[in-house]
C-alpha positions in Angstrom: -17.9 2.9 7.8 -16.1 0.8 5.3 -18.9 1.7 3.1 -18.9 5.1 3.9 -15.2 5.4 3.2 -15.4 3.5 -0.4 -18.5 5.4 -1.6 -16.8 8.4 -0.9 -13.9 7.9 -3.0 -15.4 5.8 -5.7 -15.1 8.5 -8.1 -11.1 8.5 -7.5 -11.2 4.9 -8.2 -9.8 4.3 -12.0 -12.1 1.9 -13.7 -9.1 -0.9 -14.0 -8.4 -0.8 -10.2 -12.3 -1.3 -9.6 -12.3 -4.4 -11.7 -8.9 -5.6 -10.6 -8.9 -5.4 -6.9 -11.4 -6.4 -4.2 -13.2 -4.4 -2.2 -10.8 -4.9 1.0 -7.6 -4.0 -1.0 -9.2 -0.8 -2.2 -10.3 0.0 1.2 -6.3 -0.4 2.0 -5.1 1.8 -0.7 -7.5 4.4 -0.6 -6.7 4.5 3.3 -2.7 4.8 3.0 -3.2 6.7 -0.3 -5.3 9.5 1.7 -2.8 9.2 4.7 0.4 9.7 3.1 -0.6 11.2 -0.8 0.2 10.1 -4.2 -1.6 7.5 -6.2 -1.4 3.9 -7.3 1.5 3.2 -10.1 2.6 6.8 -9.8 6.1 5.9 -9.9 8.1 3.4 -12.1 8.4 0.1 -10.9 11.3 -0.6 -12.9 13.3 1.4 -10.7 12.1 -0.4 -7.3 11.3 -3.9 -7.0 9.0 -5.2 -4.3 12.1 -7.5 -3.1 13.9 -3.9 -2.4 10.7 -2.7 -0.7 10.2 -5.4 1.7 13.9 -5.6 2.3 14.1 -2.2 3.4 10.8 -2.5 5.5 12.5 -5.8 7.5 15.6 -3.6 8.2 13.9 -0.5 9.8 11.8 -3.3 11.7 14.6 -5.1 13.1 15.8 -1.5 14.0 12.8 -0.7 16.0 11.3 -1.8 19.5 8.1 0.0 19.7 5.3 -1.5 18.2 3.2 1.2 17.1 6.3 2.6 15.1 6.4 -0.9 13.6 2.9 -0.6 12.5 3.3 2.7 11.3 6.7 1.6 9.3 4.5 -1.6 7.8 1.9 0.9 6.6 4.9 3.2 5.0 6.4 0.2 3.1 2.8 -0.9 1.8 2.1 2.6 0.8 5.6 2.6 -1.0 4.4 -0.6 -2.8 1.4 1.5 -4.1 3.0 4.0 -5.5 5.4 1.6 -7.5 2.0 -0.4 -8.6 2.5 -3.4 -6.4 -0.8 -4.2 -5.2 -1.4 -5.3 -1.6 -1.6 -8.7 -2.3 1.5 -8.6 -3.9 3.1 -6.9 -1.1 1.7 -9.5 1.6 2.9 -12.7 -0.6 6.4 -10.9 -0.5 6.4 -10.9 2.9 5.9 -14.1 3.5 
């Protein structure tokens, strides 16, 4: 299934992204962008830092008790980071 998703969206992935990101990162990126829309680096990262994105994620997670909703909040935050041009790797490193 992973290979099917990558093959299906291969023409949608720019050369820079295919060279810069590993297969797993591209799969995450394609899945989230397909689910929530937009494209990588759509928004100006000077307007929103990765710290601000993660801070908002943590605030929202602290309010939530439902595990499935927490997973969705995490997905949305990572999608938001992608829109601002932050890679999954940078997002996860910031969470640490």
